[in-house]
C-alpha positions as a printed Julia matrix, in Angstrom:
227×3 Matrix{Float64}:
 76.84  71.83  112.69
 79.26  73.5   110.26
 77.03  74.26  107.27
 79.89  75.75  105.26
 81.78  72.47  105.57
 78.69  70.5   104.54
 78.33  72.62  101.4
 82.07  72.53  100.65
 82.3   68.76  101.07
 79.22  68.25   98.91
 80.64  70.45   96.16
 83.98  68.61   96.29
 82.13  65.28   96.16
 80.34  66.37   92.98
 83.4   67.95   91.37
 85.83  65.12   91.99
 83.31  62.33   91.53
 81.32  63.61   88.55
 82.37  66.92   86.94
 86.02  65.86   86.65
 84.97  62.51   85.21
 83.23  63.21   81.91
 82.4   59.58   81.16
 80.55  59.21   84.48
 78.76  62.51   83.88
 77.59  61.27   80.46
 76.26  58.08   82.04
 74.39  60.14   84.63
 72.89  62.23   81.82
 71.63  58.98   80.26
 70.31  57.95   83.69
 68.4   61.24   83.84
 67.06  60.74   80.34
 65.39  57.47   81.38
 62.7   59.34   83.37
 65.29  60.0    86.12
 64.69  56.48   87.52
 68.33  55.25   87.32
 69.47  58.65   88.65
 67.22  58.15   91.67
 68.79  54.72   92.14
 72.22  56.37   92.01
 71.08  58.84   94.67
 70.17  55.86   96.86
 73.8   54.71   96.66
 74.92  58.13   97.85
 72.45  57.94  100.74
 74.15  54.71  101.79
 77.28  56.75  102.46
 79.33  55.71   99.43
 82.48  57.82   99.04
 83.82  58.93   96.67
 80.89  59.19   94.26
 80.07  55.63   93.11
 80.46  54.4    89.58
 77.42  54.33   87.33
 77.08  50.58   86.97
 74.7   47.68   87.62
 71.83  49.45   85.86
 69.29  46.84   86.88
 69.91  47.66   90.54
 69.84  51.38   89.78
 66.43  51.04   88.16
 65.0   48.9    90.99
 66.31  51.3    93.65
 65.02  54.24   91.66
 61.54  52.76   91.42
 61.52  52.03   95.16
 62.58  55.6    95.93
 59.85  56.87   93.61
 57.27  54.76   95.44
 58.4   56.12   98.81
 58.16  59.65   97.44
 54.65  59.03   96.12
 53.49  57.62   99.46
 54.85  60.67  101.27
 53.11  62.91   98.72
 49.67  61.27   99.08
 48.49  63.42  102.05
 49.52  66.59  100.23
 47.82  65.48   97.0
 44.58  64.65   98.84
 44.58  68.0   100.62
 45.29  69.83   97.36
 42.28  68.21   95.69
 40.09  68.99   98.7
 41.24  72.62   98.78
 40.68  73.05   95.04
 37.3   71.35   95.33
 36.16  73.66   98.11
 37.5   76.69   96.22
 35.55  75.7    93.09
 32.46  75.12   95.21
 32.94  78.61   96.62
 32.73  80.12   93.16
 29.54  78.21   92.35
 27.97  78.71   95.76
 25.25  81.17   96.65
 26.34  84.48   98.26
 24.94  83.3   101.59
 27.13  80.22  101.73
 30.17  81.71  100.03
 31.82  82.99  103.23
 31.56  79.57  104.85
 33.0   77.86  101.78
 35.85  80.38  101.58
 36.64  79.83  105.25
 36.71  76.07  104.65
 39.07  76.48  101.7
 41.31  78.74  103.8
 41.48  76.23  106.66
 42.28  73.4   104.25
 44.98  75.56  102.68
 46.62  76.15  106.06
 46.46  72.43  106.88
 47.98  71.68  103.46
 50.95  73.96  104.16
 51.5   72.46  107.63
 51.36  68.88  106.32
 53.72  69.74  103.43
 56.24  71.24  105.87
 56.05  68.18  108.15
 56.67  65.84  105.21
 59.52  68.06  103.99
 61.12  67.69  107.43
 60.72  63.96  108.06
 60.96  62.45  104.56
 64.74  62.94  104.0
 65.61  61.01  107.16
 63.05  58.32  106.35
 64.41  57.88  102.84
 68.03  57.7   104.0
 67.08  55.17  106.7
 65.42  53.07  103.99
 68.54  53.33  101.81
 70.78  52.26  104.7
 68.7   49.35  106.04
 67.04  48.17  102.84
 63.78  47.82  104.79
 60.87  49.59  103.11
 59.09  50.13  106.43
 62.03  52.12  107.79
 61.1   54.91  105.39
 57.99  55.42  107.52
 59.25  54.44  110.98
 58.35  57.82  112.45
 59.56  57.01  115.96
 63.06  56.29  114.66
 62.93  59.21  112.24
 62.07  61.63  115.03
 64.72  60.08  117.29
 67.33  60.62  114.57
 66.32  64.25  114.09
 66.52  64.74  117.86
 70.11  63.41  117.83
 71.0   65.83  115.05
 69.21  68.66  116.85
 65.88  69.99  115.63
 67.07  73.55  115.05
 70.31  72.44  113.38
 68.45  69.98  111.17
 65.72  72.37  110.03
 68.3   75.07  109.35
 70.3   72.55  107.31
 67.2   71.79  105.23
 66.54  75.49  104.66
 70.13  76.07  103.55
 70.18  73.21  101.05
 66.77  74.32   99.74
 68.26  77.75   99.03
 71.55  76.45   97.61
 69.8   74.01   95.28
 66.65  76.07   94.75
 68.32  79.22   93.39
 70.19  77.42   90.55
 67.0   75.45   89.84
 64.99  78.67   89.48
 67.67  80.18   87.25
 67.69  76.98   85.16
 63.9   77.09   84.86
 63.96  80.77   83.85
 66.63  80.17   81.19
 64.79  77.17   79.78
 61.47  79.04   79.74
 63.07  82.01   77.97
 64.65  79.73   75.37
 61.38  77.96   74.69
 59.52  81.27   74.32
 62.19  82.87   72.12
 62.93  79.82   69.94
 60.06  77.34   70.39
 61.56  74.26   68.7
 65.29  74.93   68.99
 64.78  76.42   72.45
 62.99  73.29   73.63
 65.87  71.1    72.48
 68.48  73.34   74.08
 66.43  73.54   77.29
 66.22  69.75   77.47
 69.99  69.45   76.98
 70.66  71.98   79.76
 68.21  70.13   82.01
 69.94  66.79   81.4
 73.37  68.28   82.12
 72.52  70.2    85.29
 69.95  68.02   87.07
 72.37  65.16   87.94
 74.78  67.65   89.5
 72.1   69.26   91.67
 70.64  65.88   92.67
 74.02  64.45   93.69
 74.99  67.61   95.56
 71.77  67.56   97.57
 72.02  63.82   98.24
 75.56  64.11   99.56
 74.62  67.12  101.7
 71.64  65.32  103.27
 73.75  62.21  103.82
 76.25  64.25  105.84
 73.42  65.78  107.85
 72.09  62.28  108.62
 75.54  61.0   109.58
 75.99  63.9   111.99
 73.6   62.0   114.28
 76.31  59.34  114.67
 74.13  56.66  113.07
 75.56  54.2   110.56
C-alpha cells in the first residue's frame, strides 16, 4: 500500500473539491454548525466512493445519513463507555475503601483499565470498515457484520491496514491538537472574543479534516478490491 499516494490523493480531493470551491466550503461550514450532523451525512457520501467531492445538496438526506452514522458511532462506543464507568467506579471505591481492601480494588481498576484500552483499540480497528460497508450497502446490520469486516481487513492486509490507520491518526491528529491548542489559548487570553474566534476556526477547519480522513479511509477500503 502506497501511503504517500493515499495522503496525496486525499489532499487533492479536498483541495479541488472543497478548498478551491468557496461556496461549497461555506455550505460545509453551515453543515458543521448544525451539530455536525449534515457534515456526517456528507462524509457518508464520500464513503460511498463519490469522486470528485460531491455537492452539498439534498440536506434532508444529509441529515438522515448523519443521524444514522451517529447512531452507529454510539453503538460502537457503548462498550468503551461501560468500561469507563466501571473503571471510574472501581477507582472511586478504591479511594473510599479500607486499607486492607485497597490493593484488591486498585488491582481491579487496573485490570479494567487494561481491558478498556484493548476494547478501544479493537473498535478503532474494526469500526471504519464497518461504517464504510454500511455506507456502501445501505444495510444497518453491515456496520456490525464482524465476519465480513474481518474478511475485508484480511484482504487489505492486517499490517498494511493498521499502519494506514496509524498514519491517518497522526496526519489528522497533529493539526487537531494544534487547532485545540490555538483555540484554548485564544479562550484563555480573550475569553469572549477568543471563544468566538475559536468557534470560527473550528467551523472552518473541521470539514477539511473530516473530508480528508473520509477520503483516505475510503481509499484504504477500496484497496481490498471491494465495491
